[in-house]
DSSP file (Angstrom, degrees, kcal/mol; ACC not computed):
  #  RESIDUE AA STRUCTURE BP1 BP2  ACC     N-H-->O    O-->H-N    N-H-->O    O-->H-N    TCO  KAPPA ALPHA  PHI   PSI    X-CA   Y-CA   Z-CA
    1    1 A R    >         0   0    0      0, 0.0     3,-0.6     0, 0.0     8,-0.0   0.000 360.0 360.0 360.0 -25.9    0.0    0.0    0.0
    2    2 A L  T 3   +     0   0    0      1,-0.2     0, 0.0     0, 0.0     0, 0.0   0.723 360.0  48.4 -77.2 -19.5    2.9    2.4    0.6
    3    3 A D  T 3  S+     0   0    0      2,-0.0    -1,-0.2     0, 0.0     2,-0.1   0.395  84.7 118.1-100.5   2.5    4.2    1.9   -3.0
    4    4 A G    <   -     0   0    0     -3,-0.6     0, 0.0     1,-0.1     0, 0.0  -0.369  64.6-121.2 -70.8 147.2    0.8    2.4   -4.8
    5    5 A T     >  -     0   0    0      1,-0.1     4,-2.7    -2,-0.1     5,-0.2  -0.410  30.7-104.8 -76.8 163.0    0.4    5.3   -7.2
    6    6 A P  H  > S+     0   0    0      0, 0.0     4,-2.2     0, 0.0     5,-0.2   0.893 123.9  50.5 -55.7 -39.3   -2.3    7.9   -6.4
    7    7 A D  H  > S+     0   0    0      2,-0.2     4,-2.1     1,-0.2     5,-0.1   0.908 110.8  48.1 -66.3 -41.1   -4.4    6.3   -9.2
    8    8 A E  H  > S+     0   0    0      2,-0.2     4,-1.9     1,-0.2    -1,-0.2   0.923 112.5  48.4 -64.8 -43.9   -4.0    2.8   -7.8
    9    9 A N  H  X S+     0   0    0     -4,-2.7     4,-2.0     1,-0.2    -2,-0.2   0.894 110.8  50.9 -64.8 -39.8   -4.9    3.9   -4.3
   10   10 A T  H  X S+     0   0    0     -4,-2.2     4,-2.5    -5,-0.2    -1,-0.2   0.912 108.3  52.7 -62.2 -42.6   -8.0    5.8   -5.6
   11   11 A A  H  X S+     0   0    0     -4,-2.1     4,-1.1     1,-0.2    -1,-0.2   0.877 108.1  51.2 -61.7 -38.5   -9.1    2.7   -7.5
   12   12 A V  H  < S+     0   0    0     -4,-1.9     3,-0.4     2,-0.2    -1,-0.2   0.937 112.3  45.0 -65.0 -46.5   -8.8    0.5   -4.3
   13   13 A V  H >< S+     0   0    0     -4,-2.0     3,-1.3     1,-0.2    -2,-0.2   0.902 110.6  54.0 -65.9 -40.7  -10.9    2.9   -2.2
   14   14 A R  H 3< S+     0   0    0     -4,-2.5    -1,-0.2     1,-0.3    -2,-0.2   0.747 113.6  42.3 -67.0 -23.1  -13.5    3.3   -4.9
   15   15 A T  T 3< S+     0   0    0     -4,-1.1     2,-0.3    -3,-0.4    -1,-0.3   0.236 104.5  81.8-107.4  13.4  -14.0   -0.4   -5.1
   16   16 A S    <   -     0   0    0     -3,-1.3     2,-0.4    -4,-0.2    -4,-0.0  -0.828  54.4-162.7-118.5 156.0  -13.9   -1.2   -1.4
   17   17 A A        +     0   0    0     -2,-0.3     2,-0.4     2,-0.0    -3,-0.0  -0.972  12.5 174.7-138.6 123.4  -16.5   -1.0    1.4
   18   18 A F        +     0   0    0     -2,-0.4    22,-2.5     2,-0.0     2,-0.3  -0.995  14.0 139.4-131.1 131.0  -15.5   -1.0    5.0
   19   19 A H  E     -A   39   0A   0     -2,-0.4     2,-0.3    20,-0.2    20,-0.2  -0.982  27.4-153.1-157.7 162.4  -17.8   -0.5    8.0
   20   20 A F  E     +A   38   0A   0     18,-2.2    17,-1.9    -2,-0.3    18,-1.8  -0.984  39.6  95.1-139.8 157.3  -18.5   -1.8   11.5
   21   21 A G  E     -A   36   0A   0     -2,-0.3     2,-0.2    15,-0.2    15,-0.2  -0.960  65.4 -58.0 163.8-148.1  -21.5   -2.0   13.6
   22   22 A T  E     -A   35   0A   0     13,-1.6    13,-3.3    -2,-0.3     2,-0.3  -0.712  36.9-151.5-122.4 173.4  -24.2   -4.5   14.4
   23   23 A W  E     -A   34   0A   0     11,-0.2     2,-0.3    -2,-0.2    11,-0.2  -0.969   2.8-160.1-144.0 159.5  -26.8   -6.4   12.5
   24   24 A S  E     -A   33   0A   0      9,-2.0     9,-3.0    -2,-0.3     2,-0.4  -0.983  12.2-137.2-141.0 152.5  -30.3   -7.9   13.0
   25   25 A V  E     -A   32   0A   0     -2,-0.3     2,-0.6     7,-0.2     7,-0.2  -0.907   4.0-159.9-113.1 136.5  -32.3  -10.5   11.3
   26   26 A N  E  >> -A   31   0A   0      5,-2.8     5,-2.0    -2,-0.4     4,-0.6  -0.930   5.2-173.0-112.9 103.5  -36.0  -10.3   10.5
   27   27 A E  T  45S+     0   0    0     -2,-0.6     3,-0.3     1,-0.2    -1,-0.1   0.813  78.6  65.5 -66.8 -29.4  -37.2  -13.9    9.9
   28   28 A G  T  45S+     0   0    0      1,-0.2    -1,-0.2    -3,-0.1    -2,-0.0   0.916 118.1  21.1 -61.3 -46.8  -40.7  -12.7    8.8
   29   29 A D  T  45S-     0   0    0     -3,-0.2    -1,-0.2     2,-0.1    -2,-0.2   0.258 107.1-118.9-107.6  13.3  -39.4  -10.9    5.6
   30   30 A K  T  <5 +     0   0    0     -4,-0.6    23,-2.6    -3,-0.3     2,-0.3   0.947  65.9 136.8  51.7  59.3  -36.2  -12.9    5.4
   31   31 A S  E   < -AB  26  52A   0     -5,-2.0    -5,-2.8    21,-0.2     2,-0.4  -0.926  46.5-149.5-134.4 159.5  -33.9   -9.9    5.7
   32   32 A L  E     -AB  25  51A   0     19,-2.8    19,-2.8    -2,-0.3     2,-0.5  -0.998  13.8-155.5-125.4 130.2  -30.7   -8.9    7.4
   33   33 A T  E     -AB  24  50A   0     -9,-3.0    -9,-2.0    -2,-0.4     2,-0.6  -0.939   3.9-152.5-111.4 124.4  -30.2   -5.2    8.4
   34   34 A V  E     -AB  23  49A   0     15,-3.1    15,-2.4    -2,-0.5     2,-1.0  -0.855   5.2-155.3 -95.0 119.6  -26.7   -3.9    8.8
   35   35 A H  E     -AB  22  48A   0    -13,-3.3   -13,-1.6    -2,-0.6     2,-0.8  -0.820  13.6-152.8 -96.4  97.9  -26.5   -1.0   11.3
   36   36 A Q  E     +A   21   0A   0     11,-2.1    10,-2.4    -2,-1.0    11,-0.3  -0.607  21.6 175.5 -79.0 109.5  -23.4    0.8   10.3
   37   37 A E  E    S+     0   0A   0    -17,-1.9     2,-0.4    -2,-0.8   -16,-0.2   0.928  77.1   9.2 -74.7 -46.3  -21.9    2.7   13.2
   38   38 A V  E    S-A   20   0A   0    -18,-1.8   -18,-2.2     7,-0.2    -1,-0.3  -1.000  70.4-174.9-137.6 136.9  -18.9    3.8   11.2
   39   39 A N  E     -A   19   0A   0     -2,-0.4   -20,-0.2   -20,-0.2     6,-0.1  -0.901  39.9-115.6-126.9 155.0  -18.2    3.6    7.5
   40   40 A I  S    S+     0   0    0    -22,-2.5   -21,-0.1    -2,-0.3    -1,-0.1   0.802 113.2  60.3 -59.5 -26.9  -15.2    4.4    5.4
   41   41 A F  S >  S-     0   0    0    -23,-0.3     3,-2.8     1,-0.1     4,-0.3  -0.906  83.5-149.9-102.8 109.9  -17.5    7.0    3.8
   42   42 A P  G >  S+     0   0    0      0, 0.0     3,-1.6     0, 0.0    -1,-0.1   0.746  91.9  66.1 -54.7 -28.6  -18.6    9.4    6.6
   43   43 A N  G 3  S+     0   0    0      1,-0.3    -3,-0.0    -3,-0.1    -2,-0.0   0.622  99.4  54.7 -70.7  -8.5  -22.0   10.1    4.9
   44   44 A A  G X  S+     0   0    0     -3,-2.8     3,-1.9    -5,-0.1    -1,-0.3   0.413  77.3 122.1-101.2  -0.4  -22.9    6.5    5.5
   45   45 A D  T <  S+     0   0    0     -3,-1.6    -8,-0.2    -4,-0.3    -7,-0.2  -0.421  83.4  12.1 -60.1 133.1  -22.2    6.6    9.3
   46   46 A G  T 3  S+     0   0    0    -10,-2.4     2,-0.3     1,-0.3    -1,-0.3   0.481  96.2 136.2  79.8   2.1  -25.4    5.6   11.2
   47   47 A V    <   -     0   0    0     -3,-1.9   -11,-2.1   -11,-0.3     2,-0.4  -0.645  47.4-140.7 -86.5 139.0  -27.1    4.3    8.0
   48   48 A D  E     -B   35   0A   0     -2,-0.3     2,-0.5   -13,-0.2   -13,-0.2  -0.848  12.9-162.1 -96.4 132.9  -29.0    1.0    8.0
   49   49 A N  E     -B   34   0A   0    -15,-2.4   -15,-3.1    -2,-0.4     2,-0.4  -0.972   5.6-153.5-116.9 124.5  -28.7   -1.2    5.0
   50   50 A K  E     -B   33   0A   0     -2,-0.5     2,-0.4   -17,-0.2    16,-0.2  -0.814  12.9-174.9-100.5 134.9  -31.3   -4.0    4.5
   51   51 A R  E     -B   32   0A   0    -19,-2.8   -19,-2.8    -2,-0.4     2,-0.3  -0.979  24.9-124.1-128.9 140.5  -30.5   -7.1    2.5
   52   52 A S  E     -BC  31  63A   0     11,-1.7    11,-2.5    -2,-0.4     2,-0.3  -0.626  36.1-167.0 -77.5 140.8  -32.6  -10.0    1.4
   53   53 A I  E     - C   0  62A   0    -23,-2.6     2,-0.4    -2,-0.3     9,-0.2  -0.945  20.6-171.0-132.4 152.3  -31.3  -13.4    2.7
   54   54 A T  E     - C   0  61A   0      7,-1.9     7,-2.8    -2,-0.3     2,-0.5  -0.992  10.4-158.4-136.0 138.5  -31.8  -17.0    2.1
   55   55 A L  E     + C   0  60A   0     -2,-0.4     2,-0.4     5,-0.2     5,-0.2  -0.971  16.3 169.1-120.6 118.4  -30.3  -19.8    4.2
   56   56 A T  E >   - C   0  59A   0      3,-2.6     3,-2.3    -2,-0.5     2,-0.2  -0.957  62.6 -55.2-132.1 112.3  -29.9  -23.2    2.7
   57   57 A G  T 3  S-     0   0    0     -2,-0.4     0, 0.0     1,-0.3     0, 0.0  -0.400 123.7 -13.7  58.9-120.7  -27.8  -25.8    4.6
   58   58 A D  T 3  S+     0   0    0     -2,-0.2    21,-2.5    21,-0.1     2,-0.5   0.168 119.3  94.5 -98.9  15.9  -24.4  -24.2    5.0
   59   59 A E  E <   -CD  56  78A   0     -3,-2.3    -3,-2.6    19,-0.2     2,-0.5  -0.931  49.6-170.0-117.1 132.1  -25.0  -21.4    2.6
   60   60 A L  E     -CD  55  77A   0     17,-2.8    17,-2.9    -2,-0.5     2,-0.5  -0.978   9.7-165.1-114.9 119.7  -26.2  -17.9    3.3
   61   61 A K  E     -CD  54  76A   0     -7,-2.8    -7,-1.9    -2,-0.5     2,-0.4  -0.909   5.0-169.9-106.7 131.7  -27.1  -15.8    0.2
   62   62 A M  E     -CD  53  75A   0     13,-2.6    13,-2.6    -2,-0.5     2,-0.4  -0.967   5.5-162.3-122.7 137.5  -27.5  -12.0    0.6
   63   63 A S  E     -CD  52  74A   0    -11,-2.5   -11,-1.7    -2,-0.4    11,-0.2  -0.976   4.4-167.7-120.0 130.2  -28.8   -9.6   -2.0
   64   64 A N  E >   - D   0  73A   0      9,-3.4     9,-2.1    -2,-0.4     3,-0.8  -0.888   4.7-178.1-115.6  97.3  -28.3   -5.8   -1.8
   65   65 A P  T 3  S+     0   0    0      0, 0.0    -1,-0.1     0, 0.0   -14,-0.1   0.634  79.4  48.5 -72.7 -12.1  -30.6   -4.2   -4.3
   66   66 A M  T 3  S+     0   0    0    -16,-0.2   -16,-0.0     7,-0.1     5,-0.0  -0.313  74.7 163.4-124.2  49.9  -29.3   -0.7   -3.6
   67   67 A A    X   -     0   0    0     -3,-0.8     3,-2.0     4,-0.4     0, 0.0  -0.289  50.9-114.6 -66.3 154.4  -25.5   -1.0   -3.7
   68   68 A S  T 3  S+     0   0    0      1,-0.3    -1,-0.1     2,-0.1    -2,-0.0   0.720 113.9  68.0 -63.8 -19.8  -23.5    2.2   -4.1
   69   69 A S  T 3  S-     0   0    0      2,-0.3    -1,-0.3     1,-0.1    -2,-0.0   0.659 112.6-117.9 -72.9 -14.4  -22.4    1.0   -7.5
   70   70 A G  S <  S+     0   0    0     -3,-2.0    -2,-0.1     1,-0.3    -1,-0.1   0.393  85.9  91.4  91.5  -3.5  -26.0    1.4   -8.8
   71   71 A V  S    S-     0   0    0     -7,-0.0    -4,-0.4    -5,-0.0    -1,-0.3  -0.922  86.7 -96.0-121.7 150.3  -26.4   -2.3   -9.6
   72   72 A P        -     0   0    0      0, 0.0     2,-0.4     0, 0.0    -9,-0.0  -0.333  38.9-154.4 -62.1 144.8  -27.7   -5.1   -7.4
   73   73 A V  E     -D   64   0A   0     -9,-2.1    -9,-3.4     2,-0.0     2,-0.4  -0.975   8.6-167.9-124.2 136.2  -25.0   -7.1   -5.6
   74   74 A Q  E     -D   63   0A   0     -2,-0.4     2,-0.3   -11,-0.2   -11,-0.2  -0.957   3.9-172.0-121.9 143.4  -25.3  -10.6   -4.4
   75   75 A S  E     -D   62   0A   0    -13,-2.6   -13,-2.6    -2,-0.4     2,-0.5  -0.973  10.8-150.8-133.7 151.5  -22.9  -12.4   -2.0
   76   76 A L  E     -D   61   0A   0     -2,-0.3     2,-0.4   -15,-0.2   -15,-0.2  -0.984   9.8-169.2-124.6 126.0  -22.6  -16.0   -0.9
   77   77 A W  E     -D   60   0A   0    -17,-2.9   -17,-2.8    -2,-0.5     2,-0.4  -0.936   5.0-161.1-114.5 137.1  -21.2  -17.1    2.4
   78   78 A R  E     -D   59   0A   0     -2,-0.4   -19,-0.2   -19,-0.2     2,-0.2  -0.952  25.5-111.6-119.4 139.7  -20.4  -20.7    3.3
   79   79 A R        -     0   0    0    -21,-2.5     2,-0.2    -2,-0.4   -21,-0.1  -0.467  35.9-119.6 -66.2 133.1  -20.0  -22.1    6.8
   80   80 A A              0   0    0     -2,-0.2    -1,-0.1     1,-0.1     0, 0.0  -0.493 360.0 360.0 -73.0 143.0  -16.4  -23.1    7.4
   81   81 A K              0   0    0     -2,-0.2    -1,-0.1     0, 0.0    -2,-0.0   0.366 360.0 360.0-115.8 360.0  -15.9  -26.8    8.2
């Protein structure tokens, strides 16, 4: 990271998302809400993001229909064995 050019460093930040906080699950509408306490982008501090989820066996699929990129994003998490 110390040897990156300004353009390379900008590209990394623009394609990354970092936040911390808590989350909650709503079993009724099969959603997960991420409560962002702090985000790499200060205008997203305190913002809640809701994602649709499905859990099948050891796989959790999450859909974010309102990603900052402007396109829906899906992610797949698998339980470690």
